[in-house]
VEXDREN-2710 file (C-alpha; in Angstrom, 1 decimal):
% VEXDREN-2710
k/r/px/py/pz
1/MET/0.0/0.0/0.0
2/THR/1.4/3.4/-0.9
3/ALA/2.0/6.0/1.8
4/GLU/-0.1/8.6/-0.1
5/LYS/-3.2/6.5/-0.3
6/ILE/-6.0/7.9/2.0
7/ILE/-7.9/5.5/4.2
8/TYR/-11.0/6.8/5.8
9/GLN/-12.2/5.6/9.3
10/VAL/-16.0/5.5/9.3
11/ALA/-18.4/5.1/12.2
12/LEU/-21.3/2.8/11.4
13/PRO/-24.5/2.1/13.4
14/VAL/-23.6/-1.5/14.2
15/PRO/-22.9/-3.2/17.5
16/LEU/-19.1/-3.4/17.0
17/ARG/-16.6/-1.4/19.1
18/ARG/-14.5/-0.1/16.3
19/LEU/-14.3/2.2/13.2
20/PHE/-14.2/0.7/9.7
21/ASP/-11.6/1.4/7.0
22/TYR/-12.8/2.5/3.5
23/LEU/-11.1/3.7/0.3
24/PRO/-12.0/7.1/-1.1
25/PRO/-14.9/7.4/-3.5
26/ALA/-14.4/7.3/-7.3
27/GLN/-14.0/11.1/-7.5
28/PRO/-11.8/11.7/-4.5
29/SER/-11.4/14.9/-2.6
30/LEU/-10.4/15.1/1.0
31/LEU/-13.5/14.4/3.1
32/GLN/-13.8/16.3/6.3
33/ARG/-14.3/14.7/9.7
34/GLY/-18.0/14.6/10.5
35/THR/-19.2/14.2/6.8
36/ARG/-21.9/11.6/6.1
37/VAL/-21.1/8.9/3.5
38/THR/-22.8/5.8/2.1
39/VAL/-20.8/2.6/2.3
40/PRO/-21.2/-1.1/1.5
41/PHE/-21.2/-3.2/4.6
42/GLY/-21.6/-6.9/4.0
43/ARG/-24.8/-7.3/1.9
44/ARG/-26.2/-4.0/3.2
45/THR/-25.6/-0.3/2.4
46/LEU/-25.2/1.9/5.4
47/ILE/-24.9/5.6/6.2
48/GLY/-21.7/6.3/8.1
49/ILE/-19.8/9.3/9.5
50/ILE/-16.2/10.1/8.6
51/MET/-14.3/10.2/12.0
52/GLY/-10.8/10.5/10.6
53/HIS/-8.3/9.3/7.9
54/SER/-4.8/7.9/7.7
55/HIS/-2.4/6.4/5.1
56/GLN/-2.4/2.9/6.7
57/SER/-4.8/0.2/7.5
58/ASP/-4.6/-3.1/9.5
59/PHE/-6.0/-4.8/6.4
60/PRO/-4.5/-5.2/2.9
61/GLU/-5.8/-2.6/0.4
62/GLU/-7.4/-5.3/-1.8
63/GLN/-9.7/-6.2/1.1
64/LEU/-10.9/-2.7/1.6
65/LYS/-14.2/-1.5/0.1
66/THR/-14.8/1.9/-1.4
67/ILE/-17.1/4.7/-0.2
68/SER/-20.1/4.6/-2.4
69/ALA/-21.3/8.2/-2.2
70/VAL/-20.9/11.4/-0.2
71/CYS/-24.2/12.7/1.3
72/GLU/-23.0/16.3/1.4
73/ASN/-19.8/18.2/0.8
74/HIS/-19.6/19.6/4.3
75/PRO/-19.7/18.0/7.8
76/LEU/-23.1/17.4/9.3
77/PHE/-21.3/16.6/12.6
78/PRO/-19.1/19.5/13.6
79/GLU/-15.6/18.8/15.0
80/ASN/-16.6/19.5/18.6
81/LEU/-19.5/16.9/18.3
82/CYS/-17.2/14.3/16.8
83/ASN/-14.8/14.8/19.7
84/PHE/-17.7/14.5/22.2
85/ILE/-18.9/11.3/20.5
86/GLU/-15.5/9.7/20.8
87/LYS/-15.1/10.6/24.5
88/THR/-18.6/9.4/25.3
89/ALA/-18.1/6.1/23.5
90/GLN/-14.8/5.6/25.3
91/TYR/-16.3/6.2/28.7
92/TYR/-19.3/4.0/28.3
93/HIS/-17.4/1.3/26.3
94/HIS/-20.1/1.4/23.7
95/PRO/-19.8/1.0/19.9
96/ILE/-18.9/4.4/18.6
97/GLY/-21.3/4.1/15.6
98/GLU/-24.3/3.5/17.9
99/VAL/-23.2/6.5/20.0
100/ALA/-22.9/8.7/17.0
101/PHE/-26.3/7.8/15.7
102/SER/-28.1/7.5/19.0
103/GLY/-29.5/11.0/19.2
104/VAL/-30.0/11.8/15.5
105/PRO/-33.3/12.2/13.6
106/ALA/-34.3/9.3/11.3
107/PRO/-33.7/11.3/8.1
108/ILE/-30.0/11.6/9.0
109/ARG/-29.7/7.9/9.6
110/LEU/-31.4/7.3/6.2
111/GLY/-29.1/9.7/4.3
112/LYS/-31.6/12.4/3.5
113/PRO/-29.7/15.5/2.4
114/CYS/-29.4/18.4/4.7
115/GLU/-30.7/21.7/3.3
116/ILE/-29.8/25.3/3.9
117/LEU/-32.8/26.7/5.7
118/GLU/-34.2/30.1/5.0
119/SER/-33.0/32.5/7.7
120/PRO/-35.9/33.4/10.0
121/SER/-36.8/37.0/10.7
122/SER/-35.1/38.2/13.9
123/SER/-37.1/37.4/17.0
124/THR/-37.7/39.9/19.7
125/ILE/-36.7/39.1/23.2
126/HIS/-39.5/40.3/25.6
127/PRO/-37.5/42.1/28.3
128/GLU/-40.1/41.5/31.0
129/LYS/-38.2/40.4/34.1
130/HIS/-39.2/39.6/37.6
131/LEU/-37.3/41.3/40.3
132/LEU/-34.8/38.9/41.8
133/ASN/-34.3/38.3/45.5
134/ASP/-30.7/38.4/46.9
135/ASP/-30.2/34.6/46.5
136/GLN/-31.4/34.7/42.9
137/GLN/-29.2/37.7/42.0
138/ALA/-26.2/36.1/43.6
139/ALA/-26.7/33.0/41.5
140/VAL/-27.1/34.9/38.2
141/THR/-24.0/37.0/39.0
142/ALA/-21.9/33.9/39.8
143/ILE/-22.9/32.1/36.6
144/LEU/-22.4/35.1/34.3
145/GLN/-18.9/35.6/35.8
146/LYS/-18.0/32.3/34.3
147/GLN/-19.1/33.1/30.7
148/ASN/-16.9/31.4/28.1
149/THR/-15.3/29.3/31.0
150/PHE/-16.1/25.8/32.1
151/GLN/-17.6/25.7/35.5
152/THR/-20.3/23.3/36.9
153/PHE/-22.8/25.1/39.2
154/LEU/-25.2/23.2/41.4
155/LEU/-28.2/25.4/42.0
156/GLU/-30.1/24.0/45.0
157/GLY/-33.3/25.8/45.8
158/VAL/-36.4/24.8/47.7
159/THR/-39.5/24.1/45.6
160/GLY/-40.9/27.4/44.2
161/SER/-37.6/29.3/44.9
162/GLY/-37.5/30.7/41.4
163/LYS/-34.8/28.6/39.7
164/THR/-36.5/29.1/36.3
165/GLU/-36.1/32.9/36.6
166/VAL/-32.4/32.4/37.2
167/TYR/-32.2/30.3/34.1
168/LEU/-34.1/32.9/32.1
169/GLN/-31.9/35.9/33.1
170/VAL/-28.7/34.0/32.6
171/ALA/-29.9/32.8/29.2
172/GLU/-30.8/36.3/28.1
173/GLN/-27.2/37.4/28.7
174/ILE/-25.8/34.5/26.8
175/LEU/-28.1/35.2/23.9
176/SER/-26.9/38.8/23.8
177/GLN/-23.4/37.4/23.1
178/LYS/-24.9/35.6/20.0
179/GLN/-24.3/32.2/21.7
180/GLN/-26.7/29.2/21.9
181/VAL/-28.3/27.8/25.1
182/LEU/-29.4/24.2/25.7
183/ILE/-31.9/23.4/28.5
184/LEU/-32.3/19.7/29.3
185/VAL/-35.5/18.5/31.1
186/PRO/-36.4/15.0/32.3
187/GLU/-39.4/14.6/30.1
188/ILE/-40.6/17.4/27.7
189/SER/-44.3/16.7/28.2
190/LEU/-43.9/17.0/32.0
191/THR/-42.4/20.5/32.1
192/PRO/-44.9/22.7/30.4
193/GLN/-44.3/25.7/32.7
194/THR/-40.6/25.8/31.8
195/GLN/-41.4/25.7/28.1
196/ALA/-44.1/28.3/28.4
197/ARG/-41.9/30.7/30.3
198/PHE/-39.0/30.4/27.8
199/VAL/-41.3/30.9/24.9
200/ALA/-43.0/33.9/26.5
201/ARG/-39.6/35.5/27.2
202/PHE/-37.7/34.5/24.0
203/GLY/-40.5/33.8/21.4
204/GLU/-39.3/32.2/18.2
205/ASN/-35.8/31.8/19.5
206/VAL/-37.0/28.7/21.3
207/VAL/-37.1/25.3/19.6
208/HIS/-37.8/21.8/21.0
209/TYR/-36.1/18.4/20.5
210/HIS/-37.6/15.2/21.9
211/SER/-38.9/11.8/20.8
212/ARG/-42.6/12.8/20.6
213/MET/-41.8/15.1/17.6
214/THR/-42.1/13.8/14.1
215/PRO/-38.8/12.7/12.4
216/LYS/-39.2/15.7/10.0
217/ALA/-39.6/18.2/12.9
218/ARG/-36.5/16.7/14.6
219/PHE/-34.6/17.0/11.4
220/ILE/-35.5/20.6/11.0
221/THR/-34.4/21.4/14.6
222/TRP/-31.1/19.6/13.9
223/GLN/-30.5/21.7/10.8
224/LYS/-31.5/24.9/12.7
225/VAL/-29.0/24.2/15.4
226/LEU/-26.2/23.4/12.9
227/GLN/-26.9/26.6/11.0
228/GLN/-27.1/28.6/14.2
229/GLN/-30.7/29.6/13.5
230/ALA/-31.9/28.0/16.8
231/HIS/-30.7/30.0/19.8
232/ILE/-32.4/28.2/22.6
233/VAL/-33.1/24.5/22.6
234/ILE/-35.3/22.8/25.2
235/GLY/-35.0/19.0/25.0
236/THR/-34.8/15.7/26.6
237/ARG/-31.6/13.7/27.0
238/SER/-30.9/13.1/23.3
239/ALA/-30.6/16.8/22.7
240/ILE/-27.1/16.7/24.2
241/PHE/-26.0/15.3/20.9
242/LEU/-27.2/18.2/18.8
243/PRO/-24.6/19.9/16.5
244/PHE/-24.1/23.2/18.4
245/LEU/-21.4/25.4/16.9
246/ASP/-21.3/28.1/19.6
247/LEU/-23.0/26.7/22.7
248/GLY/-22.6/29.2/25.6
249/LEU/-24.6/27.6/28.4
250/ILE/-26.1/24.3/29.4
251/ILE/-28.9/24.0/32.0
252/ILE/-30.0/20.7/33.5
253/ASP/-33.4/21.2/35.1
254/GLU/-34.4/18.7/37.9
255/GLU/-30.9/17.2/37.6
256/HIS/-31.7/14.5/40.1
257/ASP/-34.3/12.9/37.9
258/PRO/-33.5/9.3/36.9
259/SER/-35.0/9.9/33.5
260/PHE/-31.7/11.5/32.5
261/LYS/-30.2/8.0/32.4
262/GLN/-31.0/6.0/29.3
263/GLN/-31.9/2.4/30.5
264/GLU/-31.9/0.5/27.2
265/GLY/-29.3/0.2/24.4
266/PHE/-26.7/2.9/24.8
267/ARG/-27.0/3.4/28.6
268/TYR/-25.7/7.0/29.1
269/SER/-26.4/9.7/31.7
270/ALA/-27.4/12.9/29.9
271/ARG/-26.6/14.9/33.0
272/ASP/-23.1/13.4/33.3
273/ILE/-22.1/13.7/29.7
274/ALA/-23.6/17.2/29.6
275/VAL/-20.9/18.2/32.1
276/LEU/-18.3/16.5/29.8
277/ARG/-19.7/18.5/26.8
278/ALA/-19.6/21.8/28.7
279/LYS/-15.9/21.1/29.7
280/MET/-15.0/20.3/26.0
281/LEU/-16.8/23.5/24.8
282/ASN/-15.4/25.6/27.7
283/CYS/-18.8/26.9/28.8
284/PRO/-20.7/27.0/32.1
285/ILE/-23.3/24.3/33.0
286/VAL/-26.0/24.7/35.7
287/LEU/-27.6/21.7/37.5
288/GLY/-30.8/22.8/39.2
289/SER/-32.9/20.9/41.7
290/ALA/-34.7/21.2/45.0
291/THR/-33.4/17.7/45.9
292/PRO/-30.0/17.3/44.2
293/ALA/-28.6/13.8/43.5
294/PHE/-26.2/12.6/46.1
295/GLU/-23.4/12.5/43.4
296/SER/-23.9/16.2/42.7
297/LEU/-23.9/17.1/46.4
298/TYR/-20.7/15.1/46.8
299/ASN/-19.1/16.9/43.9
300/ALA/-20.0/20.2/45.5
301/GLN/-18.5/19.1/48.8
302/ILE/-15.2/18.3/47.3
303/GLY/-15.1/21.5/45.3
304/LYS/-15.7/20.0/41.9
305/TYR/-19.0/21.9/41.5
306/GLN/-19.7/25.4/42.8
307/LYS/-22.8/25.4/45.0
308/LEU/-25.5/28.1/44.7
309/ASN/-28.4/28.2/47.1
310/LEU/-31.9/29.6/46.9
311/HIS/-33.1/29.4/50.5
312/LYS/-36.7/30.7/50.2
313/ARG/-39.6/30.8/47.8
314/ALA/-39.6/33.5/45.2
315/THR/-43.2/34.5/46.1
316/ASN/-42.2/34.7/49.8
317/ALA/-44.9/32.1/50.4
318/PRO/-44.0/29.9/53.4
319/LEU/-43.0/26.3/52.9
320/PRO/-46.0/23.9/53.5
321/GLU/-46.7/22.5/57.0
322/VAL/-45.8/18.8/57.0
323/THR/-47.4/16.3/59.3
324/LEU/-46.9/12.5/59.7
325/LEU/-50.1/10.5/60.0
326/ASP/-49.6/7.3/61.9
327/VAL/-51.9/4.7/60.4
328/ARG/-50.7/1.6/62.2
329/HIS/-54.0/1.0/64.0
330/ASN/-56.3/2.5/61.5
331/LYS/-58.7/0.9/59.0
332/LEU/-57.9/2.0/55.5
333/GLU/-60.3/2.3/52.6
334/ALA/-58.6/2.3/49.2
335/GLY/-55.5/3.2/51.2
336/ILE/-57.0/6.2/52.9
337/SER/-57.4/6.5/56.6
338/ASN/-60.5/8.2/58.2
339/ALA/-58.3/11.0/59.6
340/LEU/-56.9/11.8/56.1
341/LEU/-60.4/11.6/54.6
342/LYS/-61.6/14.3/57.1
343/THR/-58.6/16.5/56.3
344/ILE/-59.5/16.3/52.6
345/GLU/-63.1/17.1/53.3
346/THR/-62.1/20.2/55.3
347/HIS/-59.9/21.5/52.5
348/LEU/-62.5/20.9/49.8
349/ALA/-65.2/22.5/51.9
350/SER/-63.1/25.7/52.4
351/GLY/-62.6/25.9/48.6
352/GLY/-59.1/24.5/48.6
353/GLN/-57.6/22.0/46.1
354/ALA/-56.1/18.7/47.1
355/LEU/-53.6/16.4/45.5
356/LEU/-53.4/12.7/46.4
357/PHE/-50.1/11.0/45.5
358/ILE/-49.7/7.3/45.1
359/ASN/-46.9/5.9/43.0
360/ARG/-48.8/2.9/41.6
361/ARG/-51.1/2.9/38.6
362/GLY/-54.0/0.5/38.0
363/TYR/-56.7/-0.5/40.4
364/ALA/-54.7/-3.0/42.5
365/PRO/-51.2/-4.5/42.3
366/THR/-52.6/-8.0/42.1
367/LEU/-55.6/-10.3/42.2
368/MET/-56.0/-13.0/44.8
369/CYS/-58.2/-16.0/45.6
370/TYR/-58.9/-16.1/49.3
371/GLU/-59.8/-19.8/49.2
372/CYS/-56.5/-21.2/48.0
373/GLY/-54.1/-18.3/47.9
374/TRP/-53.7/-18.2/44.1
375/MET/-52.4/-14.8/42.8
376/ALA/-52.4/-13.6/39.2
377/GLU/-48.9/-13.9/37.9
378/CYS/-47.2/-13.1/34.6
379/LYS/-46.0/-16.2/32.7
380/ARG/-43.2/-14.2/31.0
381/CYS/-41.9/-12.3/34.0
382/ASP/-41.3/-13.0/37.7
383/SER/-44.0/-10.5/38.6
384/ARG/-47.7/-10.3/39.5
385/LEU/-50.3/-8.9/37.1
386/THR/-51.9/-5.6/37.9
387/TYR/-55.6/-5.4/38.0
388/HIS/-57.2/-2.6/35.8
389/HIS/-60.8/-2.4/36.8
390/LYS/-62.2/-0.1/34.1
391/LYS/-60.9/-2.3/31.3
392/GLN/-61.4/-5.5/33.2
393/VAL/-58.0/-6.8/32.3
394/LEU/-54.8/-8.0/34.1
395/VAL/-51.6/-6.3/32.9
396/CYS/-47.9/-6.9/33.4
397/HIS/-46.2/-3.6/33.8
398/HIS/-42.9/-5.1/32.8
399/CYS/-43.6/-6.8/29.5
400/LEU/-47.1/-5.2/28.9
401/HIS/-48.7/-8.6/28.5
402/GLN/-52.5/-8.4/29.0
403/ARG/-55.2/-11.0/29.6
404/GLN/-58.9/-10.8/30.4
405/LEU/-60.1/-11.0/34.0
406/PRO/-60.8/-14.6/34.9
407/ILE/-64.3/-15.3/36.2
408/GLU/-63.1/-18.0/38.6
409/CYS/-59.9/-19.1/40.3
410/PRO/-57.8/-21.1/37.8
411/ASP/-56.7/-23.4/40.7
412/CYS/-59.6/-24.1/42.9
413/LYS/-62.5/-22.7/40.7
414/ALA/-63.7/-20.4/43.5
415/ARG/-65.9/-17.7/42.0
416/GLU/-64.7/-14.8/44.1
417/LEU/-61.3/-13.1/43.3
418/HIS/-60.2/-10.1/45.4
419/PRO/-58.0/-7.1/44.4
420/ILE/-55.1/-6.7/46.8
421/GLY/-53.5/-3.3/47.5
422/GLN/-54.4/-0.1/45.8
423/GLY/-53.4/2.1/42.8
424/THR/-54.6/5.3/41.2
425/GLU/-57.6/3.8/39.6
426/ARG/-58.9/2.3/42.9
427/LEU/-58.3/5.6/44.7
428/GLU/-60.3/7.4/42.0
429/SER/-63.2/5.0/42.3
430/PHE/-63.4/5.4/46.0
431/LEU/-63.2/9.2/45.9
432/GLU/-65.8/9.5/43.2
433/ALA/-68.2/7.6/45.4
434/HIS/-67.3/9.6/48.5
435/PHE/-67.3/13.0/46.8
436/PRO/-69.9/12.7/44.0
437/ASP/-70.2/16.5/43.5
438/ILE/-66.4/17.2/43.4
439/SER/-64.6/17.3/40.1
440/ILE/-61.8/14.7/40.1
441/ALA/-58.8/14.4/37.7
442/ARG/-56.5/11.4/37.6
443/ILE/-53.1/11.4/35.8
444/ASP/-50.7/8.5/35.4
445/SER/-49.0/6.9/32.5
446/ASP/-52.1/4.9/31.6
447/VAL/-54.0/8.1/30.6
448/SER/-51.1/10.4/29.7
449/ARG/-50.3/8.3/26.7
450/LYS/-53.3/9.7/24.9
451/LYS/-52.5/12.8/22.9
452/GLY/-53.5/16.0/24.8
453/GLN/-54.6/14.2/28.0
454/LEU/-51.7/15.5/30.1
455/GLU/-52.1/19.0/28.8
456/ASP/-55.9/18.8/29.5
457/PHE/-55.2/17.6/33.1
458/LEU/-52.7/20.4/33.8
459/THR/-55.0/23.0/32.5
460/ARG/-57.9/21.8/34.6
461/ALA/-55.6/21.6/37.6
462/GLN/-54.1/25.1/37.2
463/ASN/-57.5/26.7/36.6
464/LYS/-59.0/24.8/39.5
465/GLU/-61.6/23.1/37.2
466/ALA/-60.6/19.9/39.0
467/GLN/-60.7/20.3/42.8
468/LEU/-59.3/16.8/43.6
469/LEU/-56.2/15.6/41.8
470/ILE/-54.9/12.0/41.9
471/GLY/-51.6/11.0/40.4
472/THR/-48.2/9.2/40.3
473/GLN/-44.7/10.6/40.1
474/ILE/-45.7/12.4/36.9
475/LEU/-47.1/15.1/39.3
476/ALA/-43.7/15.5/41.1
477/LYS/-41.9/17.0/38.0
478/GLY/-41.9/20.7/38.1
479/HIS/-45.6/21.5/37.9
480/HIS/-47.1/24.7/39.3
481/PHE/-50.6/24.4/40.8
482/PRO/-51.4/27.9/42.2
483/HIS/-54.5/26.9/44.0
484/LEU/-53.2/23.7/45.7
485/THR/-53.6/23.7/49.5
486/LEU/-53.3/20.0/50.4
487/VAL/-50.9/17.3/49.3
488/ALA/-51.5/13.8/50.7
489/ILE/-48.9/11.1/50.3
490/ILE/-51.0/7.9/50.5
491/ASP/-48.1/5.4/51.1
492/ALA/-44.7/6.8/52.1
493/ASP/-43.2/3.5/53.2
494/GLY/-42.3/2.0/49.8
495/GLY/-38.7/3.1/49.7
496/LEU/-37.8/2.7/53.4
497/PHE/-36.7/-0.9/53.4
498/SER/-35.7/-1.6/49.8
499/VAL/-32.6/-3.7/48.9
500/ASP/-31.6/-0.9/46.5
501/PHE/-29.2/1.5/48.3
502/ARG/-30.6/4.4/46.3
503/ALA/-34.2/3.7/47.3
504/VAL/-34.2/6.0/50.4
505/GLU/-32.7/8.9/48.3
506/ARG/-35.3/8.4/45.6
507/MET/-38.2/8.2/48.2
508/ALA/-37.0/11.4/49.9
509/GLN/-36.7/13.3/46.6
510/LEU/-40.1/12.1/45.4
511/ILE/-41.9/13.1/48.7
512/ILE/-40.2/16.5/48.9
513/GLN/-40.9/17.3/45.2
514/VAL/-44.6/16.3/45.5
515/ALA/-44.9/18.2/48.8
516/GLY/-43.5/21.3/47.1
517/ARG/-46.5/21.5/44.9
518/ALA/-48.6/22.8/47.9
519/GLY/-49.1/26.4/49.0
520/ARG/-47.0/28.0/46.3
521/VAL/-49.1/31.2/45.7
522/HIS/-52.5/31.9/47.1
523/HIS/-52.9/29.9/50.3
524/ALA/-50.8/28.3/52.9
525/GLY/-50.1/24.7/52.1
526/LYS/-50.3/21.5/54.1
527/VAL/-48.7/18.1/53.5
528/VAL/-50.0/14.9/55.1
529/ILE/-47.8/11.8/54.9
530/GLN/-49.5/8.5/55.8
531/THR/-47.1/6.0/57.2
532/PHE/-46.8/2.8/59.2
533/HIS/-43.4/3.9/60.4
534/PRO/-43.7/7.4/61.9
535/ASP/-40.5/7.0/63.9
536/HIS/-38.3/6.3/60.9
537/PRO/-35.4/8.8/60.8
538/LEU/-35.9/9.5/57.1
539/LEU/-39.4/10.7/57.7
540/LYS/-38.3/12.9/60.6
541/HIS/-36.0/14.8/58.2
542/ILE/-38.8/15.2/55.7
543/LEU/-41.1/16.4/58.5
544/HIS/-38.6/19.2/59.1
545/GLN/-38.0/19.7/55.3
546/ASP/-34.3/19.2/55.9
547/TYR/-33.1/17.5/52.7
548/PRO/-29.5/18.8/53.2
549/GLN/-29.2/17.1/56.6
550/LEU/-30.8/13.9/55.3
551/ALA/-28.4/13.8/52.4
552/ASN/-25.4/14.4/54.7
553/GLU/-26.3/11.5/56.9
554/LEU/-27.0/9.1/54.0
555/LEU/-23.7/10.2/52.3
556/ILE/-21.9/9.2/55.5
557/GLU/-23.6/5.8/55.4
558/ARG/-22.5/5.4/51.7
559/GLN/-18.9/6.3/52.6
560/ARG/-18.8/3.7/55.3
561/CYS/-20.2/1.0/52.9
562/HIS/-17.9/2.1/50.0
563/LEU/-21.0/2.8/47.8
564/PRO/-21.2/5.5/45.1
565/PRO/-20.2/8.3/45.0
566/TYR/-17.3/6.9/47.1
567/SER/-16.8/4.1/44.6
568/HIS/-17.6/3.4/41.0
569/LEU/-19.8/0.7/39.6
570/ALA/-20.3/-1.1/36.3
571/LEU/-23.0/-3.8/35.7
572/ILE/-22.7/-6.4/33.0
573/ARG/-26.1/-7.9/32.2
574/ALA/-26.8/-11.1/30.2
575/GLN/-30.1/-12.6/29.2
576/GLY/-31.2/-15.6/27.2
577/THR/-34.2/-18.0/26.8
578/GLN/-32.3/-20.7/28.6
579/PRO/-31.3/-20.0/32.3
580/ASN/-27.9/-21.6/32.2
581/LEU/-26.4/-19.7/29.2
582/PRO/-26.4/-16.1/30.6
583/SER/-24.9/-17.4/33.8
584/ALA/-22.2/-19.3/31.9
585/LEU/-21.3/-16.3/29.8
586/LEU/-20.8/-14.1/32.9
587/GLN/-18.9/-16.9/34.7
588/GLU/-16.5/-16.9/31.7
589/VAL/-15.9/-13.2/32.2
590/GLN/-15.5/-13.7/35.9
591/ASN/-12.9/-16.4/35.4
592/ALA/-11.0/-14.3/32.8
593/LEU/-10.9/-11.3/35.1
594/ALA/-9.6/-13.2/38.1
595/PRO/-5.9/-12.5/37.4
596/PHE/-6.7/-8.7/37.1
597/LYS/-8.2/-8.3/40.5
598/SER/-6.4/-5.8/42.6
599/GLU/-6.8/-3.8/45.8
600/GLY/-9.8/-1.6/45.6
601/VAL/-11.5/-3.7/42.9
602/SER/-14.3/-6.2/43.6
603/ILE/-16.0/-8.5/41.1
604/LEU/-19.3/-9.7/42.4
605/GLY/-21.3/-12.5/40.7
606/PRO/-22.6/-13.8/38.5
607/VAL/-25.9/-13.7/40.3
608/PRO/-29.6/-13.8/39.1
609/ALA/-31.0/-10.4/38.5
610/PRO/-33.6/-9.2/41.2
611/MET/-36.2/-10.1/38.6
612/LEU/-34.8/-13.3/37.2
613/LYS/-37.3/-13.8/34.4
614/ARG/-38.5/-10.9/32.4
615/GLN/-40.2/-10.8/29.0
616/GLY/-39.5/-14.6/28.7
617/HIS/-35.7/-14.2/29.2
618/TYR/-33.6/-15.3/32.1
619/ARG/-31.4/-12.6/33.4
620/TYR/-28.0/-12.6/35.3
621/GLN/-25.6/-9.9/36.2
622/LEU/-22.0/-9.3/37.2
623/LEU/-21.2/-6.2/39.3
624/ILE/-17.7/-4.6/39.1
625/GLN/-16.9/-2.1/41.9
626/ALA/-13.7/0.0/42.1
627/LYS/-12.4/2.8/44.3
628/GLU/-10.9/4.6/41.3
629/ARG/-12.2/5.0/37.8
630/LYS/-8.9/4.0/36.0
631/PRO/-8.7/0.4/37.1
632/LEU/-12.5/0.0/36.5
633/HIS/-12.2/1.1/32.9
634/GLN/-9.1/-1.1/32.4
635/ILE/-11.2/-4.1/33.5
636/LEU/-14.1/-3.0/31.3
637/ASN/-11.9/-2.8/28.3
638/TYR/-10.9/-6.4/28.8
639/SER/-14.4/-7.5/29.7
640/THR/-15.9/-6.3/26.4
641/HIS/-13.1/-8.1/24.5
642/ILE/-14.0/-11.4/26.3
643/LEU/-17.7/-10.9/25.7
644/GLU/-17.4/-10.0/22.0
645/ASN/-15.2/-13.0/21.4
646/SER/-17.1/-15.6/23.4
647/LYS/-18.9/-18.4/21.6
648/LEU/-21.8/-17.9/24.0
649/SER/-22.3/-14.3/22.9
650/LYS/-24.1/-15.6/19.8
651/ARG/-26.8/-17.2/21.9
652/VAL/-26.9/-14.7/24.8
653/ARG/-27.7/-11.0/24.7
654/TRP/-25.4/-8.9/26.9
655/SER/-25.1/-5.2/27.8
656/LEU/-22.7/-3.0/29.8
657/ASP/-24.0/-0.3/32.2
658/VAL/-21.4/2.1/33.5
659/ASP/-22.6/4.0/36.6
660/PRO/-25.8/2.1/36.8
661/ILE/-28.7/3.7/38.7
662/GLU/-31.1/0.7/38.4
663/MET/-29.8/-2.7/39.7
664/PHE/-32.7/-4.8/38.5
END
C-alpha cells in the first residue's frame, strides 16, 4: 500500500466497538471529519460518519471496500461533536457508531440531504423580568462571571424558589453574546411551565427536541442548530448530541431525575455527559434541583462543583406545613385513613384544592383468591399482574402482556377473586363515590399516553376546574398548581426498606418534590404523609423539610459502605431464553478477570437479577466495583473483549451499564 493512499475511518450504526476502513470514492477529494457517507457493509448499504483518515490500515488494500457516495460536501457533525462522541463512546465502552447515531433524527440515519434553511426574521426578546431576591441575584451574577469558561454550578433551591427565573436571566445574557443555550429537562411533556416561560420570554428563539416530535420536525431542529438559527433548545436527554457550533450555556433542570439515564441500548447519563460536553466546549453548566442527586452534592462538597443556594420561595410564600399521620392501628379504605379523609373534606369545603399522590397505577397490584391463595402472575416475568378495573384486564407492567379478567380461580375454581392493595384507579373510584359533587382528575402513564390528555389535566388543575387531583410521580416533576392547598402522600413506606441502596434517596426526593406543589401562591399549604413507620429517621427529616441534613447522613452511610459516590460501579447484564447460558457467559468473564483483581476492585457474581425472568428471558448480572475509575475502565476494556469473542455471545444478549442507577 502506498503512503499517499488515503484510508477513511468510518463510524457505522452497528454493535461493534471499532471504526471501519474504506477507500476514497471514485472522485476523491479530502473528506472532512463529520461528513456523512454511504458505504457497503456486507450485503447491506449503510450511512456512516467520517471520523478520521490515515495512510495505513490493518487490512490489505485489496480487502478494503470503497465509499459509495458522499451525502453532502460539508460536515453534518461538527468537529466538537465528533470529539464528544469519541469521548462518550470511550467512557461507556459502547460501539462508537451507535453512540454517533443515538440522538440523530431518522432522516439523518437514512441519508436524507441536509438543506440550507431560510434564515428566519429576527425574533424579539421580551424584556419583562421579575425582580430577583438576593439569592437569585447572587446565583445569576456567579454564573455570568464564568461566561466562556467551564464551571459546573449546582443550583439548589427549595421548591418554588425561582430557579427558572435564574435560568431565564442568565440565558438572556448568553443570547446577547450571540451564543446558543441548551436546556435539558427530564421529560418534555412534564415540564410545560418551563417551556411556556421560555417561549414567553424569547419567542421564536426557542425550539424543542424530543422523541414525541415527528422525524421531520426533529430533522429541521437539527439543521437549525447546525446553521445557528436555533438560539435556545429545550429538549430531553438526546438533545445533548445536537450539533451546536457556539454553545454558551447548558442547563439541566431537575438534575436529580433518573429519567436522564437511558436504560436501554446505549446506557448513558445525559446529566453526566452534559458536564463533559460543557468542559469540552469551555462553557458553564447549571444543574438545578430542590433535591439534588447525592453524586452532585458530593461533587459540590469536594469543590468540583460550585454550590449556589436559593433558601426561600420567590413568592415569599412559606413552605408547607408537613405532618406525619400514623396509620398503624387504622382501618384504611382504598389506602386512605379516616383522619386523612376528614382533612380532605375540610380543605375541599373551604374551597381548597387537594392532590393525592400514590406511585402505583392501575386498580390493584394483584388479584388473589382467598380460598386457595392463588395470585395472578405473569407467565413471561417474575411479577404479578396488575388489575385494571375499568378495562377489566390484568396487565404486566414489565412486559405489557394483557389478559382478560378470569371469572373464577384457575386453581380451585372459586368464584370470588379479590383485588389486593391499591393504585390510582382504585383511589379514583373510592373518591368518586365519596365526593360525588367534586370534580376529580387522575393522571398517570395509563392516561397520559393519549395525545392531549396530560395538557388537559394540567389546564384543569391550574384553573381549579378539578378540585381533587390523583396521580403518580408524573405530578412531582416541576408543575405549578397555584390553588393547591393540600398534598397527601398515601403510602410513604415503599422506599424505606428496599434492597436498592438508592431507594431512600429516591423516596425522599419524590416526597419532597410532591410536597413542594402545595401552597406556592395563594394559600398556605399542608402536606400529610400516611405511614406505618412514623418514627423512621428519614421521615423525621422530611417532616422538618431538611433535605441537606438527610443527604449528609446518608452520604456518611454510603462512605462507610464504600458505595457511590465513594466508589464506582459497572454492571454487566446477560439474558437468554435458557437460564444456564447467561450465567455461563458471565462466569466466563469472571474467570478471565480473576488475574486482574487488585486492591480496591471487587467483582461480584454472576448472580440472578432481582427479577430473574422478564419478557420470557432469564437474566443474570456481574457487578464490578472499584475505588478509582482508572482500574475500573481497564477491566471493562478487557471484559468487552471477552464478551465479544465468546462463543456464547451468539446465543446470549449482553449489555454493559457504566454508573448504573437501576440494579434490576
